[in-house]
N, C-alpha and C positions, 0 to 999 in steps of 0.2 A: 606362106613365105616363098619368096622368089628363088628359083634355082640358081646355083652358083654360076658365075661367068666362066666359060671354058677357056677364056683367054688368059686366065691367071695362073696357068701352069699347075704347080702342085698345091697352090693356095686353096682351091675349092675343097679338097678333102678336109683340110684343117679347119676352114671356115664353116663348112657344113657340120662337122663334128662338134664345133663349139656352139652351134646354133640348134642342136637337137633339143627338143622339148622333153624334159624329164618330169616325172610326177606319178600320180596315181589317180584312178577313177574310183570314187567312193559311192557305192550304191546304198541308199538308205531305204529300208522297208519297215513300215509300221503295220502291226496287226492288232486288232481289237479281239480279245479272247474271253473277257468276262466283265461283270459289273465292277469288280475290284479284286485285288489280291488279298488273301487272308493275312492277318497280322501275325504270321508265324515265320520264324527264321528259316531260310532256304540255304542249305549248306553248299550244294553243288548243282550243276545243270549239265546234262549230257556228259557226265564224267569229269567235268572241269569245275574247280572251286569258284565260288562267287565272291566278288570283292566289291567294295564301294567305288563307284566311278567318281573321279574328280578331275578338274581342269583348272590350270592356273591362268588367269587373265593377265596377259603381258602388256596390253595397250591401255590407254587411258580409260579406266573403269573404276567403279567403287572399290574400296578396299575389301569389302565383304560383298561379293556378288551373290544375288539371290537366285542361285541356280539349284534346281533339284539334283540330288546326287543319288541316282538309282543304283541298284545292284547290277553287276555286269559279270559276264563270263567270256573269256577269250578262248575260242575253240581252236582245235588243231588246224594248222594251215594245210592247204591242199595244192597239189600240182595239177595244172590244167594247161591245155593247148588253146591259146587265145587267138585274136586276129593277127598278131604279129609274132607268134611262136610261143614257147613254154612260158608260163607265168606262175607265180606263187600267190595263191588267193588267201587273204586273211579275213577271218570272220569274228565278229564280236556281237554278243547278245546283251541287251539291257532290259531289265524288268521294271515296270513302273506300277505304283500302287493303284492306278486307275484301271487296272486290268488289261493293260496294253504291253506289247513286246516290240522292241525295236531291234532290227537286225541290220548291221552294217557290214558290207563286203568291200574289201579293198583290192584293187587289181592294178599293179604297177604298169607303167608304159614308158617307152622311149620312141619318139616319132620325129620325123623331119618337118611335118607340116601340121598345123592345127586341124586341117580338114581330115587328116588321117584318124582323128579321134571320133569322128562320126560313127564309125563301126562299133564303138564301145557303148552306144546307147542301148540297143537291145542285144546285149552281149551273148554271143554264141560260142560254146566250147565245142571241142571235137566230139564230146559224148552227150551233148544236149545244151539247153539254154540255162543261163544263170537264174532266170525267173523260176524255172521249174525246180532247180536245186533249192532255192530259198523257200519255195512253197512246201517242199517235202520237209525241209528243216523246221519250218514253222509248225507243221503237223506233229513232228517228233517232240518239239518243245511243249506244245499244247497237251500232248498225252502225258508227258512227265510232270507238268505243272498241275494236272487235273486236281490233285488233293488240295492245292492251294488256291484254286479259283472259286470265287464266290459268284454263284449264278452264271456259270460259263455259257457262252453262246452255243446255239444248237449246231452250228457249222462255222467253219473259218471263212469269213467274208474275204472279198478281194482286198489285197494289200494296198496301202497308199505308198507309192514309190517315188523317189526323187534321186537324181543323179548329180554328183558334184565332180567336176573336172579340176583337179588340183595341179597347178604348175609350180615347179620350184623356181623361186627367184634366185638371182636377178635376171631381168629380161634384157634383150639386146635388139638393136635395129637390124634392118636388112643387111647392113654393112658389117654387122658384128660389133657395133659400138654399144656401150652401156646405155640403157634407157630406163626411165622411170616406168612404173606399171601403167600410169595414165597415158604416157606418151606411146607406149606399146599398144595399148587399147585403141588409141586414136588412129594408129596406122594399120590395125588389124580388126577394125570394127565389123566389117562384113564377114570375115572368117569366123569371128567369135559368134556373131549372130547365127550363121549357118550351123555352127556346132550346137548351140543351145536349142535351135529349132529343129535339129536333125535333118537338115537339108544337105544332100550330097553335092548338089550343083550350086556353088557359091554365086555364080554369075546370075542365076535365076532369081535370087532374092532381091526384092525391091529395096531402095534406100530407106523408105519409110519403115519397113519391117525391120531392117537392120538397126535403125536408130531406136525403134521402140523396144526391141529385144535387149538392147544393151544400154538403155537409158538409165536404168536403176543400178548404179554401182556406187560403191563406197571405198574410200582409201584412207588410211591413217598415216603410214610412213610412205616414203617414196617408192619402196619396192613391194608394197602389198596392195591388193585390190580384190574386191569380190563383186562379180556381176551376177545379178539375180534375175532369173526368168521364172515362168510358172512351172516348167517341167524339169529344168536343169539350171545349174549355176557354174560359173567359172571362178575359181579361187587361185589367186597368185600370192605367194608368201614364201618365207623360209619354211622348210619342211616341219621343224618342230613347232611352228606356230599355226599349223593347220587346225589343230584340235578344237580350239575355242570357237572358231567360226563354224566348223562342222557340227559341233554340239548344239549351237543355237539353231541351225537349220534342222537338225534332227528333232529337237523339241517342237519346233513349229510343225514339222511333218506329223509328229505324234498327235499334236492338238487337232490337226485337220482330220486325221483318222478317227479320233474319238468324237469329234463333232459330227462327222458323217454317220458314225455308229448310233449316236443318240438321235440324230435326225430320223433314222430308220425306226428307232424305238418309238418316237413320237408319232410317226406316220401310222405304225401298227396300232398304237394305243387309240388314236383318233378313229381309225377305221373300225376297230373292235367296239369302241364305245357307241358309235353311230349304229353299227349293226345290232348290238345288244339292245339298244333302246328301241330300234325299229321292230325287232322280232319279239322281244319280251319287254314291253313298255313298263310293266310293273315288277315282274319277278326278277329282272336283271338289274334293277336300279341299285339295290344295296351292294351287290358285288361290283357294279360299275363305279359306284362312289368310292368303294374301298380301293379299287385298282387306280383310280385317278389320284386319290390321296397318296398312295404309295409312289406313283410316278412323280408327283410334285416333290415329294421328299427326296427321291432319288436324284432328280435333276438339280435340286438345290445343292445337294452334297457333291454331285458331279461338277457343278460350276465352281465350287470352292476348291476341289481337288485339282481341277484343270488350271485354275488361276494360280495355285501354289506351285505349279511346275515352272512357271516363268514369272518372275517379279522384277520388272525393270522400271527404274525411275530416272528422270533427267535425260540429258542428251549424251549419255555415254556411248562409246563406240559400239559395244555389243548391243545396246538398246536400239541403236539406229539400224544395225543389221537385222535384228528381230523385227522391227517395224517394217522394214523393206520386204522381208520374206513373208511376213503376215499380210502385207498388202497384196503381194503377188498371189498368195493362197486365198485371198478374200476371207480371211478369218472373221473380220468384223461383220461381213455379210452373213456368214454362217451363224454367228451369234445372234444377229437380228432375226434371222429366219427361225431359229430355235425359240427365241423369246416370243415371237408372234404365235408360234404353234403352242407354246406353253401357256400363253394368254388365252388362246382358244380353249385349251384344256381347263384352265382355271375358270373361264366363263361357264363352260359346260358343267363343271363341278358345282359352281355357285347356283346355277339353275336347278340342277338335280337336288342340291341340298335344300334350296328354297321349296321345291315341290315336295320333298320328303317332310319338311317342317309343316307345310300346309296340310298334308295328309294326316300327320299326327295331331294337328290342331282339330281337324274335322273329327278324327276318332275320339279325341278327348271331349269335344262338344257333344257328340252322339252319346258317349258314355254318361256324361252328366245328365243329359235329357232322359236316358234310360233309367238312371238311378232316381231321378225326380219322379218319373212315372211309377217306378216300383214303390217309392215312398208313398205316393198317393194311393196306389192299390192297397198297400199294407194298411194305411190309415183308414181307407174306406171299409176294408174287410173288418177292421177292429171296431169301427162304429156300428156295423151291422150286427156284431155279436153282442 
């Protein structure tokens, strides 16, 4: 945003104050902690009661949106010193039955220029980084949830993180006149692209990159808009309306974390199977078959659970937002990769099963021949007597 003209007397202070950007940065972290959560009620988490999360869709959407409603706990707020002074940090934890935990952290801001928000990407407090705090929090959650985790992970893998910059509508032009969200984006495309790509020097960003980073945006009303990039998003709306879009992004981020977790499981299973067959071609096949069968069942169940988290049909606004963020995350590519690896496991399972069947057939044939020989020997011995 351009600086105010000093020739306007006292007007600059009023104009600048009116054009301050207010909102909050929402940091979304997804952690895979186990194969699944036990079907037992959890009353509280870290001393806070658990409640069912729900969000009301205000824009054009189905009357009954197919959104999973996880358990959530709102933790006590914290006071921190951020890039522009003291801030109150809000934290919410959501538990999902697929063995994942989502942690959202909200940090409010008030800045003069969009470029000022770049400092919020890798947020640093006076006593450490936000990422370190969230990591410690995730470890505490994992320890407390241990009795409810089915086949927990050996260690907490790297989180899947996503950042959403939420600006409160309505937007204004450089002159302070009201503008629609799309008009504002058209005049601030380069600044928004720099924010989403974490570039401190706006002028260095090429026009092609600026256009590509901001190309995927959606708007429903005149004053709302969401711009989706692969690592961050910009959301413009009335503050009470942030929730539904944030939750869609949160679900997609959780799906990405779970797909990455099962990709690691498949890689380990394939490597272990090849190793077992190479080192113990006969002794390891029964156990390998059992492991492959269990993995196939687990992945089939995982696919159903993951699909149940988000069910969108038609061209509803929330569905379009989900499709856009899923495209940025390449969720379809992840699914195809998992399907191909699962097919490889299935082929290996069928080959081993076929070999096992052949071995049993050989054993049966040898047994029949031995029995026939024994019968002949018994018959010959009887005739001699």
